[in-house]
N, C-alpha and C positions, 0 to 999 in steps of 0.2 A: 401106722401111727396108731395114737392113742385121742381120736377125736370124734369116737363112736358116737360120743351123746350131743357131738354138732350137726353130724351128719344131714338129719332134716333141717336147720338152720338154714346151714351151707349151703343146701341144694334149693331151698326157698330164696337164699339169697342169690344163687347164680341166675335162678329162673325169674327172679324181678329186673335182673339190668339185662338178663336177653330180651325180654318183654318193652324194655323201655329202651334198646339198641343204642344200651352204654357199655363200657368196659368193667368188667370188675377184677380186682386183685384177690388174690390168698394173700391171710395176716401173715407177719411175721413167723419165723421158727426161731425159737430164744437158742439154746443149745447151740450154741457154733459149732463146737467141738467132734457133734455126730453128725459127720458126712453121710453116714449109711439113712439115717434118720431122716435128714433132709432131704436129701433125696427121694428118698420113700414118699413125704411129703407133697411134695410139689409132684411123680407123678398121680397123687391121689388129687390133689388138686385142678389138673389138668383134666384128669380123668372126668369131673364133674362139671366143668364145663368151665371154669376158672382163664382168665386170661392170662397171669401171667402170678407174681408171689412178690409183698412187699420185703425186703430185703435190709437185715440190719451188719452185714458183715459184708464185704468184699469177697471172700475165699467164698460167697456163696454165691455169684451171677454164673460161674462159668456152669454151675449143674443148673440152675435155675432156666438159663438160657437154651441150653439143651434140650431141657424138657419141655419150654413153652414153646420152642420152632418150630412152627411146622418141616416136617422131612424133604427131604426133595424130594422122592416119592408123592408126596401128597400133595406138594405143589402143580408135578406134573397131571399129576389125575386133575386135581381142580380144574389146571387149564385145559386140560380136554373136554371140562363139564361143560365148561363158557364154550369153549369152540363151538361147539355140540349145539347150542342152546343160540349161537349167533349167528349159522347157517341160515340165511333165507327160506331155505324148507320148513324151518321148523319153528319160523315168527308164528310167536303170539300160543308156542302149543303147553300146555304143562307137563308133558311127557317126553322123553323122547326115548330114544334104543340108543345106548353107547354098550360098544364091548359085550353085547348079549346080554347087558340087561337095564332095566327101564331104568331111569334116572329123571327123578321130578325137577320140577321148575325150583322150590326151597331149595335143592341142592345144587343148585346154580350162583343160590343166595351168598349157601353157604362158601362154594368157591370162590367167592369172586373175595370173602374175609379172609382166605385161607392165603390167597396168591396178594391182595392189598399186607396184610402183615409182611409174609417174606418178603413183597419189595419194599415196606419198609424198613425193613431187616439190613436187606442190601444195601438201601441206601445210607445206614446210619455205619455201618461198617466202609464203606465206599470213603464217607466223610472222615471217616478217622484215619483211614491207611495214606 
């Protein structure tokens, strides 16, 4: 997407939101007929760390949800990280070994956020069913 001049501002906005523990949404994509451009901008927003995207057309919902929802494997890995830190022998540790790699406590915090998002999505989908 042609947002190169905005990258610094977008990155700073995401950084500020994270520093204050608040969610942040990427701005609208006005070209509603450009599905490829919209998908690319969603992926770029997710890569930058945005939590979602503001939408202006119902046709954008499915793509946005697909891009910003955590993948099943990401959720499974997040649950494994949380479980590793929840083991009594790891109480108070700042780092643990999981599947042959070192995982820091900050990763457990990120994992809890991923699981919370996945659980919220599942609850919303169940409520609609």
